[in-house]
C-alpha positions, 0 to 999 in steps of 0.5 A: 527140514532140509538144508541145502548147500549149493556149489556153483562151479560154472564161471558162466551165469548166463547159459550155463547148464550146470546153474539151469539144472542145479536150479531144478534140483533145488525146486525138486528138493524143496529144501527149507533153507539153501546156501549158495557158494558161487565159485565164479565170485572168487574163492582163495587159494591155499598158501604157505600160510594157509598150510602152516596154520592148518597143521598148527593146532588150534589153540596155538594158532597166532591171530595172523594164522586164524586169519589165514583160515577164516575163509576155509572155516566159514566153507567147513561150517556151510559143509558141515550145517548141510544135510544135502550138497548140490553141485554144478560141475562143468567139465573143463578140458576133461576136469573139474574148474580150477576155483572147484579144486580150490573149494576142495582144497579149503574144505578137505582139512585133516582133523576137521573133514577128515582124520587118519587112522591106522587103516587110512584116511576116515571122513568126519562128514558121514550121513550126509547126501550129494547131488552132483550136476556135471555138464559137458560139451563132448566128454561123456560122463564115467567115460576113461576121458572123464576126470571131473566125475570119479573125482568128485566122487573120490573127494566126497568119499574121501570127507565121508560123503557116500551118498552120491548122485551123479546127473549128467548133461553130457556130450552136449554138442552132439545133441544138447536138447537129448543131454538136457532132457536126459539130466532133466529126467533124472532130476525128476526121478530124485527122492525130495 
């Protein structure tokens, strides 16, 4: 029984490469359950109140502080419940969409998804798998101008998810058919 958390970061619904390829990943995995978080529907940015609540011990939080963390707590619970994350990441201006960065800010929480130790930070979400679908018009995946792919690997590792597969559909402005074909081949080779 595999539970998948699907994160869609494309602001486009129609014509989105990442949404289309993420559909194919989900079909390939055939999970027992899929929870979808569509960031195009909106996501709160962290605020001073959120930060204050996050760094207050849970037993000492006020009702207002608890309310400030409600959305974050829901997103963290979705992440913790998932066996596999499938994240669709379009490259916007060499990096991740702002909404995806906002999601990362909501789920990367000290003492919740990572902790600090004498030897540095330690992720608390061990044993999960992530499949990251990256799409770009011109930025080659893992090139010196791709800041999205290394960022996603780092963030996922930071919270303890080290089993990360990247599926690239890059340089679509040069040869869209070849980019989609390469990505589809990688998807078809995924272990369910």
